[in-house]
N, C-alpha and C positions, 0 to 999 in steps of 0.2 A: 325687458330682457328676454331674449330668445333662448329657449332651452333646446339643447341638441336631442334629437330622437334616439341617439345612441350614446350611452355613457361608457367611458373607458376608465377602468380603475385597476388596482392590483390586489390580488388576494394574498400574494406572497411575492418575494423578489423575482421568482421565475414564472409566476402565474398571472396572466392578464385576464381581466373579466370584462366582457362586452355585454352590456345590459340594454335590451330593447325597451325604450321608455316612450311609448306612443299611446297613452291611455285613451285618447279620444277615438282611436280606431282598434282598440283591443290588441295593440302591437301588430297590426297589419303593416306590412312594409311598403312605404312609399318609395318612389324612385330616388329622391334625395337621401332617404335613410339608407337605402342599399348602397348608394355611392359612398356614404360615410363609412359604412361597414367594410366595403371593399378597400378603402384607403387605410383603415385601421388594420385589416388583415394583412395587407401588403407590408405595412410598417412593422408589424409584429413578427411577420415571417422573416424579415431582414434583421431583426434584433437578436443577437446571439445570447443575450441574457434571458430571453423568454423561452421557456420549454413547453408551456401549456397555455392554450387559449380556451377559456370557459365562456360559453354563450348562454345567457339566461334572459328571462323577461321580467320587467317590472310590473307589479300589480297581479291580478288573478289569472292572466293568460301568459303562456310562453310566447306564442306567435300565431296569428290567424292568417298567415299567408301574405299574398300580394294585395295591396290596397288598389283594387281595380278602378276606383273612382279617380285616382291620380294619373292613370295611364292615358295620355292624350294621343299618342301615335306610336306605331311600331313598324320598323323596317323589316319586312319578311326575310331580307337577306342577312340580318343580324340575329344572333340568339337572343331570346328574352333576357332582360337584365337580371331577373331573379335566377335564371339558369347560370349566369356568370357568377352570381354569389354562391350558389351551391358548389360549383366547380372550384371556386377559391377556397372554400372550407374543406372540401374533399381532398384537394391537392396541396393543402398547406403542409409544409415540412414539419410543423409543430404538431404535437398531440392536441386534438380538439375534443372538448368535453361539452356536451349539452346538459346543462343543469335545468331540467324541465320542471319549472315551478308551478305551471298550470297547464290546462289543456291546450292542445294545438290543433290547427285545422289546415288542410290543404298544404300550401307551401311551407307552413310552420312545421308540419310533419317532415317534409323534405329537408328542412334546415336541421332538424334534430338528427335525422338519419344520414346526413352527410358528415356528421361528426363521428369521431372514432369511438367515443365512450359516451354512454347515456345514463344519467342519474335522474330519477323522477320522484315526485311526491306521490303519495298513495291515491289521491283523488284524480290524478291526471288521466285523460283519455286522448286517444289519437283518432282524429276524425277526417275521413276522406269524403266530404259531403258534396263534392263537385257534381256527382251523378244526379243529385237531387235538383240541380239547377240546369240539367241538360248538358253538362260539361264533363270532361275527362281530365284526370290529374297528369297531364302529359309531361310537364317539366320535372316532376318528382318521380315518375315511374321508374327511371333508371335506378334510383336509390332504394325505392320500395322493393322492387324485384330482387335486387342484389342483397339487401339486408334482411328482408322479410321472407324471401323465397316466393316462388311463383304462386303457390296455392293460397297462402294467406293474403298476398298482395291482390290477387284477382278477386277473392271473395270480399275483401274489405272495400275494394274499389267499386264493385257492382252493387253491393248492398248499402254502402255509405254508413254502416253501423259504427258506433264508437267502440274502439278497441281499448280496453282498460289496461292500465299499467301492470296490474297483476298478471294478465294474460301475456303481456310482452315479456315480463320477467320469467314466466314459466317456459316460454319458448326460447329464452336466452337472447332476446333482442334488445333488452336493456340490461345494464349490469347491476343496478342496485335501486331499491325503493327506499327512500329516506323517510324517517319519521316526520321531519320538519326541515326548514331551510338550514338550520344550524347543523343538523345531522348530515345534510347534503354537502355543506361546506367542509365538514369534517372528512367526508369521503373523498372530496377533491384533494384535501391535504394528504390523505393516504396515497392517492395516485401520484401526487407531487413527489412524495418521498420515494415511491417505487421507481418513478421515471428519472429521478435524480441520478440513479446508478445505471441508467440505460444510455448508450451513446447516441447523440443527436443525429448524426448522419445515418447510423444503422436504423434508427427509428424511421427516418424518411424513406429508406430503402424498403423496410418492411411494409410501409404503407403503399409504396409503389407496386410491390409484388402482389399484395392482396387485391389491389385494383386490377392489375393485369390478369391475374389468374382467374378472377371472377367475372371479368367483363369483356376481355379481348379474345381473339381467336386463339386456338391452340398454338399456331405458329408464332403469333406475336408474344404470347406468354412464355413459350419455350425460349424465344430469343432473349427476353429480359432475364429469365432464370439463368441462362448460359452466361450472359454479360455479368450478372451479379456474382456468379460462381467464379468467373475469371477475375473479378475484382478481389475476391477473397484470396485468390492465389497470388495476387500482387497487391497486397493490402494498402489502403490509404494510411496516412499518418495516424488517424484516429484508430483504425483497426490494428495497426502495429503496436500502439500504446496498449490497447486492450489485450492483445496476445502476450505482450511482455509482462503485464501485470498478472495475467493468468499463470504464466510459467513461474513467476516468482512466488505466488501465493497459493497456487493450485485451487483457485476460485474461493479461497477462504475469506478474502477481503473484497468488498464491493468497491467499484471505482466511482469516485465523486467526479463526474464528467464536468460539472459546472466549474469546479475548482481547477480542473486540468485546462479547460478553455481559458479561464482567467489568467493562469500562468502563461499560457501560450501568447495571450494578447500583450503581455509585458515584454515579450522578446522583440 
């Protein structure tokens, strides 16, 4: 019986869990595993019931990057397959959470920092060891510079030193250090409750805005900001509902967006 390298399960009705389960390579990602992840991410993005996608690792490691032993050929005209994975996580309309159960290396660091929210165990370290092998972390550099800032990203890249979770927390680069896996799952449940009262399309717009403002030219980000503001002036059905509820309750009551979408689906 063949075991899938990626396990899909539910932590809650609206929360999907993707677990990397490739113990023989310390959760290094093979091309087939990336293909499965991409399929899962696409299906979950299209599922209106899902609000949060959690990515974690099975065993002692979160992810150790791309399994280069399985790469047989690469078309220089096409982006690396692992870059496609990072972009799928980064651009997912759902809230993505990296539950970092163990240390990560190279592309595993990129996977964690392509996610919106990061929860780690105390023993976790983030390792950019490519330079020790005469390489540079090219595919993850976009996410490292954006999330870590130029100074830390450059220093960690050129030294290859392990960056501990405690340092990441002190810099505001991860959101929580959990005592153990159960505490980490409890924190995911906290985020699930918070996000339940946040509108899905508005979340997607917030993610697009932060990507644009942090990575695109001033002209491009200004264009997106103007378009988003114009949308507010002629609000979507979702925004209209949010404004109506606000006027009725003066923000005293939180909106259960999952329930609202379920009611709309019946119409």
